[in-house]
N, C-alpha and C positions, 0 to 999 in steps of 0.2 A: 503494499500500498504506499503510496507516495504523498507526502504530507507537504503541503503548500507554504512556504513560509507569509509570514502575514508582514504587510509594510510598516513603517513606523506609525503613520495614522492610523490604521488599523489597530494596532496595540493600543494607543491612546484611546482610542474610541472605547475597545475592550474594556479597559481601565475604568473609563466613563462608565460605561455600561455597569461593570460590578458595584463602583462607588454608589450611583443612583439607585441599585437592588437593593445594598443592602440600606441607603436610609431610606427606601419605602419599607423595608421589611420592618425597620424599629419605628415606624410609624403605623404599622398596621395593616398594610399594605403586601402583597406576595407579588412577586413577578416571576415566571416558569418559563424560560427560554428552553424550544423544544425546536422537535421537528414536527409542525403540525399537518396533520393527517390530509391528503388529498387524494381524492378518486371521483370516478367517473359519477354523475348524480348528486354530487353534494362539494362545497366549496368551503374552505376555512381560511382565514385571515388573522393576523394579529388583532387585540384589542383586549378590552376589559370586561369583566363580569364578577357576578359573587358563586362564588363556588366554595362550595360546603360551608356558608355564612362569612367566609373572607374573601375582602377586594381583592381580586386577582387579575393580573396584566397576564394573556399568553403572546410571546415574540417567537416570530417563527423564524428559528436559531439558521433557516436556510439563506436568510436575508444578508443583503450587504452590513458590513458593519453599521456603517451610516445610516440605512434607514431603520434597523434594529434602535441606534440609539437615539435617532429623531421621535420613533413611537414611545420610547421610557422617557424622554425629557417632555414630551407632550403631555404624556400622563402623569407627571410629574406638577407640571403647572398647572394641570384641572385640578390635582387636586388641593390648592390652597397651601401646601406645606412649606415649612421653612428647611434648610440647611443651616448647618451648622457654619462657624467659620472653617475648623478643618475639614469639612466635606467640600465647602464652597473653593478652597483653597487647593484642594486635591484633585480636582477637575481640570481639565485645559483649557487654553483660554477662550478657544470656542465655544465650547459647552457653557461656559461661565456666561458667555455673551449671550449664548441662547436661554439661560437662567437667569436675567437679571432679575431682582425683584425676590427672588428668593432667600437671600440672605437673612438669615435670623438677626436683626439689626441689633435687639437688644445683648446678645452675645458679640456680636461686633463692635458694639463700642464698652465693652468692657475690659 
């Protein structure tokens, strides 16, 4: 089996996805990144739902990392959750720009 080496950009995006997944988990939501089923007669796509009483977002792992990150960022913004300063600063500059306004200002000013 051949493994495809990820670019630096893809590695940064993977890091940002993991940071946001941990942040969402700490705030009561779960992110499941998996190969979503596809077949004749039905179609699945990434999105959010309540699964066994837990706010869950499913992200198709087969999507490019840029699209996976966009889905997680969009969901994070829709929750109106705030990031701690440590979480925010660990993200790449592009993702921080996308998430403007989600920094917990009370923590940032302390």
